C-alpha positions, 0 to 999 in steps of 0.5 A: 827732650826725652832720651828717646828724642836724643837717640833718634837724633843721634841715629839720624845723624849716624845715617846722614854721616854714612850717606855723605861718606858714600858721596865722598867715596863716590867723588874720589873714586871718580876723581879722574872720570872724563864728564863727572861732576862733583856730587853733594849730599843735601841734609836739613834739620828736621823738626815737627811743631817746633820739636827737633827731630834730628837731620833729614838726608836729602838726595844727591846733587851736583856742583854746577855753576850753569851759567859758567858752564854755558859759557865754557861750552860756547868757547869750546865750540868757538875753539873747535870751529876756529880749529876747523878753519885754521887746519883747512886754511894751513893746508892751502898756505902750505900749497902756496909755497914757502915765502922767498922760496920762488914757488908761490904764484907771485914768484912763478909769475914773476919768473915767466915775465923774467924768462920773456925779458931774457928771451928778448935780448935773443929772440932766436935763442932756442935755450930762451924759448924752451925756458920760457915754455919751462916757467909757463909750465911752472906757473900752470903747475903751481896753479894747478897744485893750489887749486888741488889743495882747495879742492881737497880741503873743500871735500874734507870739509863735506865729508866732516859735515856728514860724520858731524851730522851723524854724531849730532843726531846721536846726541840730540836723541841721547839728550831727549832719552836722558831728559825723560829718565831724569824727569821720572827719577825727579818725580820719584825723589831719587838722585839724577846726578849720574843721568844729568852727567851723561845729558851734559856730555851730550849737551857739550857735544851738541854745542861743540858741533853747532854752537847751540845753547840750551834752555831748561824746561819746567818738565825737566827736558831741555830745549836746544837752540842754534845761533840762528834762532832755530830749535832742534828736536831732541825726540830722535823722530826727525834726525838731520840729513846730508847726502854724501857726495863729491864736491866740485866746481860744477855743481852745488854741494849737498844740503843739510835737511831736516824735515824735508827743509834745507837748514844749512844756512841755519847751521852757522856755529861750531864745527859743523857751521865752520865746515859748511863755511869753508865748503860753501863760501871760503874755499869756493871763493879761493877757487874762484880767485884762482879761476879768475887769475888762470882766465886773465893769464890766459886771455892776456897772452891770447890777446898779445898773439901768443896762446901760451895757456889753454883749457884742455876741457872747458865747460860748455858756454853758458850764461851768467855767472860770469865765470861760468865759461871757466869754472875749475880752470885753475884745475885744468890750466896747462901750457898750450901743447902746440907751444910745449912741442914747439918753443919756437912759437913763444917768439913766433906767436900762434897766430899762424903768420910767419915772422923773422927768427929774430923778430921780438914783436910778439915778445914785446907785445907780451912784455908790454901788454900781458904783463903790463896794465890793462890800459896797455891793451887796445880799447877793443881788447880791454874787456876780454882782460878785465879782471872780475871780482864780484859775482864769482863762483858757480852760484855768482854770489861770491866776491874777492876781497880785493879790488880789480888788479891792473897787472898780472904781478898784482893779481898773482900777489893779491891772491897769495896775500889773500889766501895765505893771510887768511891762514895767518889771521886764523891761526892768531885767533885760534891761539887767542880763543884757546887762551880763553878757553883754558881759563874758562875750563879751569874755572869750571873745573874749580866748581864741578871738579873733584879736589881729592884734597878737599874730600879727604878734609871733608871725610875727616870732618864726617869721621868727627861727626860720626864719632860724636854721634856715636858717643851721643848714642853710647851715652843715652844708652848708658843713662838708660841702663842706669835708669833701669838698674835704679829699681834693681840696685837695691 
């Protein structure tokens, strides 16, 4: 090997070390930058026809375990969806009241039954009659409060979907734009690490919103695939759309559209999927359960001769679904104004036939039938007070997750148990998912995150390499000087 070759090799070594030091500097300066991935300077031995020519400095690449990263993104999407559900159901749980405090529907139903039992001992007691009206008012307001909480959370889910769809459109377009830039720079042999970090940020957002997975394309692009198998466009030309609207029990919520097609059912993962499930299924089921309880409560009292509860603005009577005549009743149910203005009617009944002040036949009917099993009613009345658990809601496709209860107390207990139990389950599932998320994100950080200690260690090694290459160049230059001085030393 000639001195020229040695000098050239050492020079390439110095250039490579300089490039590597720049990478270390970039890593250290961005150690705390969100979304930054540790970069690695590539290098390879340079040779030609078996002749070693030094080192080739390659482009800078990122330190990424793509499989681990994808798994972490999926877990982040799972946690995001569970957080949405847990927060919404926690609000419903709170509306049901604290266990043992007497303000849940089961306790309020029991309090109304107790008020009638007390009145039965002295049917003419005005205080006892007023106590019944007060207990009925508490139960109606309790139903109203829970129904209002359900409606509030359903509207919140609708509003969130609108915001999340806009965010999704922005991120999808960003993925497409960045992919085009990455493809161009790759063809030029230029590092694309910074652009890939930006694209990863957009991909992470899309995953969190939808639970999507990503497939790298040969041309440098990325295919976005939903859990349902549908592919989302990234060119920005066909954004997803959803109308801002108020959701209620009488009208179906706005669909998510893409290219004129309703893709709501395709969006099952991430935050958007969780909000759509709340808006279209879980919360409407809660509403349907409350409506059914309200209707059953109203019908049971009416069948016993006391129209204690009424609907001030019932919907127009229509054909199925089964709840069509009383959709949204839980929001409207109230104590009959005739009874609230004349509490004596709880003893007299609302049938219009006067009875003695000490007659307790209406009260006995209420205690024996209204608060008793459905079988306590006559065969002709039983269909009117039968509880519906299938074909519920505006769509007629919802089902209550319990068998038809036979008593009001059991019905109220079922509603409270199912709706508060969902919150407890959601909270527990979220805690477990968050633990797994923490573990995965730590694993990703161990691969892709910047450790200042590691970078400092690398820097020391590079300093030594720089000094060694410089020493070689100094030695070669000295040898050249000695060689040139041979002819002049005489």
